[in-house]
C-alpha positions, 0 to 999 in steps of 0.5 A: 756489541757481539763483534768486540773482543777476540774470537778463536783463531787458526791454532785454537785446537792446540789448546786441547794439549795444554797441561792443566793442574788443579789443587784443592779439595773435592775438585768438580769434573771439568766441562768439555762443552758449554752444553754440559754446564746446563746454563740457562737458555738466555745465557746460552743464546748470548754465548752463541751470539758471541761466537764462543764455540767451545770452552778454552781450558781455563773455562772448562775447569773454572765453570764447574768450580764457580757453579759449585760455589767454590772460591777459585784462584785461576792462573792462565796465560794472557789471552786464554779466555779468563774473563768469560771463565768467571763471567759466564758462571756468575751470570748463570747463578744470578739469572738462576736466582732471579736477580734483577734491578735494584736501584732507586733507593739511594744506595746501590747494592751490587751482587757482583763486584769485579775489581780491575787494575786499569780503567781500560780493562774495567771498561772491557770487562763491563762490555763483556758482561753486558754481552752475556746479560743481554736480554735479561734484567741484569744491569752492568755498570763500570766505575773508574777514576778520571771522569765525572763522579756525579755522572757515574753516581747517577748511573749507579743510582739507577741500579746495578747488579754487576759492578766493574771498578778500579780500586780508588773510585770504588772505595770513594763511592763506598765512603760516600754511601753510594755503594754497599756490599750488603748484598754481595755474592761474588767478589772478583779480582782480575789481574789479581797479582797486580791488584794485590801488589803493593800499590793496591793492597791498602784499597783491597784491605779497606774493601774486604774489612768493610762492615757490610762486606760478607765474610769469606765463606759467605761470599764467593771470591775469585781471582784470575791472573797470568802469574801468581808469585808466592808473596801474592798467594800468601796475601790472597788466601787470607780472604779466600776459603778452601779455594781451588788453585787452577793452573792452566797452560805453560807461561809463554808456552801457548805463546808459541802462537807468537813468533818472538824476535830479539834484536840487539839495539842500543838505546840511541838507535831504537827510534830508527829501528822502530821506524824501519819495522813500521815502514817494513810492515807498511810496505808489505800491506799496501801502505798501511802498517800492521796493527802494532802495539809498542811498549815503552818505559816512560810516559814522556817516551810514549808521546815522543815516539808517537809524535815521531812516527806521525811526523814520519807519515805513519798514523800513531797515538799514545796511551799512558797514565798522564793522559786524560781519560777521554784522550785514553779512550779516544786513543784506544778507539782510533787504534781498534778502528785502524785509524791509527794503526800504531799505539805507543803505550806504557804498562797501563795497556799491558794487562788484560786488554783484548784488542782484536787483530793486534798483529805485532807487539814491539818492546821498544823498552823491555820490562824489568820482570819476565812476568810483565814481558809475558803479559805484554806479548800476550796482547797478540796471538790471543785464543789461538790466533797468530802474532809476532813480538819484536823486542829491542835488547840493550846490553846496558839496560836489559842483561838482568832479564837474559836468563828468564828470556832464554827460558821463555823462548825455550818453553815456547819452542822459539829460536834462541839467538846465540848472543842471548845465550851468551848474555844469560851465561854472563848474568846467571842471577837475573830477575825473579819471575815465574817462567821456570815452571810449566805453569804461571805459578804453583799452589804454595799450599803444596810446597814442603814446609808451608804453613797457612796462617789462621789469622782472619783478613779482618785484622789489619796485621794480616797485611803486614806479613 
């Protein structure tokens, strides 16, 4: 169990130099070590077993904030240790309060609900929570769609303190009377920008307006992501109370551990160019390709490319929203175990997945936004480990992203191709993104002329602003 996940790499010491900005009232002092946090002995033992030697910047600042009972909006680059930043203080607070199992009564009343945009990320967070809870009475359960409702309901009925769930399945269980928020102490939104994006807004609103849900200021609300567009923050502060805004890193900047390469490849030449890259990595490592994550735009392309690589004698698999949950989990297991060292994925795998040893990320199709690009290349080069990212640039499809890509490359001290500079000059408008700042976002409360609404989240009209 303790071997899963990514440990700090050879460039971990560079994290000490990453800029950090905190806004809000009465900010607690940061911790420079886990010992300073005075965590309960069992939790400290589990942290050591997980080989967490010293906290990352997001952990140094978030731990005292959460332990102090504050609401937190945390913005830190992908691969920076955000999950442990909220799990460690939450587990400490539960253990310190003597929280134990609470099953056997028909309705499960978890103290912690962590919402995740994807099933794979939910499973990963649950596994991480179990590491920190090992040896304690705390029970960690995951609930997500695409699998048996009855089976998950039976597990929940046995008791649950920390529930990690995707929005649809969570609301389904609440409506069925299987889950109640009546004992909730912590509400966590992981990859919060996507959670609050249009697709999940209704589910989040339904959850927060539930009659059993403790009000903001009573519960503790935590949000973590790598990017926070202004419109997301405007929605978020409606259900957070006097929150602290924590911005860590330079988006793309700590990705200086990721070597970023751009190749001009027309659409009809991408397949052969990808095969060349896989073949080249296999040649350099005695026949087995390096662990490579390939991002494509469509589900159909994901299956097609995986099949093409297999026909070319390179073991590959695919993951996307149309595959059965069992198939998705099997694909991830094969990839993690190097049985199939190439995984072709749509955006479902772009957020938060913590896969040990991903050496190469290939953007077969570039995303439409710079934020998504940052998330994707963050699948490698995590926690100070080095990695590389290769992106295929199609002039006909990707010109709107050129200016933002130019800024990301400059911020992370990467070589900028002359042709990309020319593309950026020809397309000055580009797409909206957060890469122009040293941080993934800035606290909109500090912006001149900003007025925070006083409307409570309980009113439906708040979601229409």
